[in-house]
Every structure is written in C-alpha cells, then in structure tokens.
C-alpha positions as CSV (number, residue, x, y, z in Angstrom):
1,X,18.8,67.1,83.6
2,X,17.5,70.6,84.4
3,X,19.9,73.4,85.4
4,X,19.0,76.2,87.8
5,X,21.2,79.3,88.2
6,X,20.3,81.9,90.9
7,X,22.2,84.4,92.9
8,X,21.6,86.8,95.8
9,X,23.6,89.6,97.4
10,X,23.8,89.5,101.2
11,X,24.8,92.3,103.5
12,X,27.5,90.3,105.4
13,X,31.2,89.9,104.8
14,X,32.2,87.1,102.5
15,X,33.7,85.0,105.3
16,X,30.4,85.1,107.3
17,X,28.4,84.1,104.2
18,X,30.7,81.2,103.4
19,X,31.0,80.1,107.0
20,X,27.2,80.0,107.3
21,X,26.8,78.0,104.1
22,X,29.0,75.3,105.6
23,X,26.5,74.7,108.4
24,X,24.4,72.2,106.5
25,X,22.4,71.2,109.5
26,X,21.0,74.8,109.6
27,X,19.6,74.4,106.0
28,X,16.1,73.6,107.2
29,X,16.0,77.1,108.7
30,X,15.9,78.7,105.3
31,X,15.4,76.0,102.6
32,X,11.8,75.2,101.8
33,X,11.1,71.5,101.8
34,X,14.2,70.5,103.7
35,X,13.2,68.8,106.9
36,X,16.6,67.6,108.1
37,X,20.2,67.5,107.1
38,X,22.7,65.4,109.1
39,X,26.4,66.0,108.7
40,X,27.9,62.5,108.7
41,X,31.5,63.6,108.3
42,X,33.4,66.5,106.7
43,X,32.3,65.5,103.2
44,X,29.1,63.5,103.6
45,X,25.5,64.6,104.5
46,X,22.2,62.8,104.8
47,X,19.1,64.8,103.7
48,X,15.4,64.4,104.4
49,X,13.1,66.5,102.2
50,X,9.4,66.9,101.7
51,X,8.3,68.7,98.6
52,X,4.8,68.6,97.3
53,X,3.8,66.1,100.0
54,X,6.5,63.6,98.8
55,X,9.2,62.7,101.3
56,X,12.6,61.7,100.0
57,X,15.9,60.8,101.6
58,X,19.3,60.9,100.0
59,X,23.0,61.3,100.7
60,X,25.3,63.9,99.2
61,X,29.1,64.1,99.0
62,X,31.0,67.4,98.9
63,X,33.7,66.9,96.3
64,X,35.2,70.4,96.1
65,X,35.3,72.9,98.9
66,X,37.6,75.9,99.0
67,X,37.1,78.3,101.9
68,X,35.6,81.7,101.0
69,X,35.2,80.6,97.4
70,X,33.0,77.5,96.7
71,X,31.3,74.4,97.9
72,X,30.4,71.7,95.3
73,X,28.4,68.5,95.9
74,X,26.6,65.6,94.3
75,X,24.1,63.1,95.5
76,X,25.3,59.6,96.1
77,X,22.3,57.6,97.1
78,X,18.5,57.7,97.2
79,X,16.0,58.8,94.7
80,X,17.3,62.3,94.1
81,X,20.0,62.9,91.4
82,X,21.6,66.3,91.6
83,X,24.8,68.1,91.7
84,X,25.6,71.7,92.5
85,X,28.0,74.4,93.4
86,X,27.7,77.6,95.4
87,X,30.3,80.3,95.0
88,X,30.9,83.5,96.9
89,X,32.2,86.9,95.6
90,X,32.9,89.9,97.7
91,X,31.2,92.9,96.0
92,X,32.0,95.5,98.6
93,X,33.0,95.6,102.2
94,X,30.4,93.7,104.1
95,X,28.5,92.6,101.0
96,X,28.8,89.2,99.3
97,X,27.2,87.8,96.1
98,X,26.2,84.1,96.5
99,X,25.8,82.2,93.3
100,X,24.0,78.8,93.1
101,X,24.1,76.4,90.2
102,X,22.1,73.2,90.5
103,X,21.7,70.3,88.0
104,X,18.7,68.3,88.9
105,X,17.3,65.1,87.4
106,X,13.5,65.5,88.0
107,X,11.8,62.2,89.0
108,X,8.2,61.6,88.1
109,X,5.7,63.7,86.1
110,X,5.1,66.3,88.8
111,X,8.9,67.1,89.2
112,X,9.3,67.2,85.4
113,X,6.4,69.6,85.1
114,X,7.9,71.7,87.9
115,X,11.2,71.9,86.1
116,X,9.5,72.9,82.8
117,X,7.4,75.5,84.5
118,X,10.4,77.1,86.3
119,X,9.2,76.1,89.7
120,X,12.6,74.7,90.6
121,X,14.2,78.0,89.8
122,X,11.7,79.9,91.9
123,X,12.3,77.6,94.8
124,X,16.1,78.1,94.6
125,X,15.6,81.8,94.3
126,X,13.3,81.7,97.4
127,X,15.9,79.6,99.3
128,X,18.6,82.1,98.6
129,X,16.3,85.0,99.7
130,X,15.6,83.1,102.9
131,X,19.4,82.5,103.4
132,X,19.8,86.3,102.9
133,X,17.2,87.0,105.6
134,X,18.7,84.4,107.9
135,X,22.3,85.5,107.8
136,X,21.5,89.3,107.8
137,X,19.2,89.0,110.7
138,X,21.8,87.1,112.7
139,X,24.7,89.3,111.5
140,X,27.1,86.5,112.0
141,X,27.4,82.8,111.2
142,X,26.1,80.0,113.5
143,X,29.4,78.1,113.0
144,X,32.1,77.4,110.4
145,X,34.1,74.7,108.8
146,X,37.0,75.9,106.8
147,X,38.6,72.7,105.7
148,X,39.7,72.2,102.1
149,X,38.3,69.3,100.0
150,X,39.7,68.8,96.6
151,X,38.2,66.8,93.7
152,X,41.3,64.6,93.8
153,X,40.5,63.5,97.4
154,X,37.5,61.4,96.3
C-alpha cells in the first residue's frame, strides 16, 4: 500500500477550510479525476472517478470526524482500496495549513507504476492546490457539516 503525504496553506480561516472540506459533493470542482461524489448520509459517500481513462466507482465511510481538526475515511466497496485523513491547523489569523495523508492500494500495472513514479503524490499535491484556489477565490465555504463522528460509532 502506497502512502501519500501532502499539505497546503490556504488564505482562509480554519473554520472555512474545514467546512469546505466537509462538502464532499463539491470535490469534483477541485479534484482531478473525480467525476461525482454523492453524500449518502453523514458518514457514507459514493464516488465515481475517471483516471487515465479508467472509470471506477466505490463507497467510502467516514470513521472519524472532529470539527476544525480532522476527517478520516476508508473505502468500503468497489475496486479502490484506500484510507486517508485530512487535518487542519491554524497557522495565523485567516491562514490554515491543510495536511492530507492517503494510503492507497494501487490496482493494475498502470496504477502501480504511477505510485512508484510519484504520480499519485503529484496528483494529491495538485488537488490540494486546486482546493486552495477554490476556497480562496470564494472566500467562504459553500456549506458545512459540523457533526462529530468517533471511531467507536462504527
């Protein structure tokens, strides 16, 4: 399983950065290869991606979510096996560092090669940069969900 760690500093308050990240259906606006995300309930999402011409669908479960601090998830169905966490740190008034850690099980020769060549890290870095542009251009979040999900709830 490959591990990707990337971070970006955004020029918005921590609360706005966190709130925007909880708007999963907006992910196609800034995540390359994500065609659609459907929020099924407060802890489950359904994803449709197209990367390198290959379309995949999978479900993900949020198993730990603490407002203004972190969102952690893992896939629960489909061909994609991954888990991740995004954390948020206020670095100054109106500035937030967003940290992303992904553990991905590449499927097939092309994905394994992409992992070895650092392409997955570059894609995550690009997604975070596009998130930065998205939230800074708006100046405010498109919505929010501030509920608490604990690992013991699963």
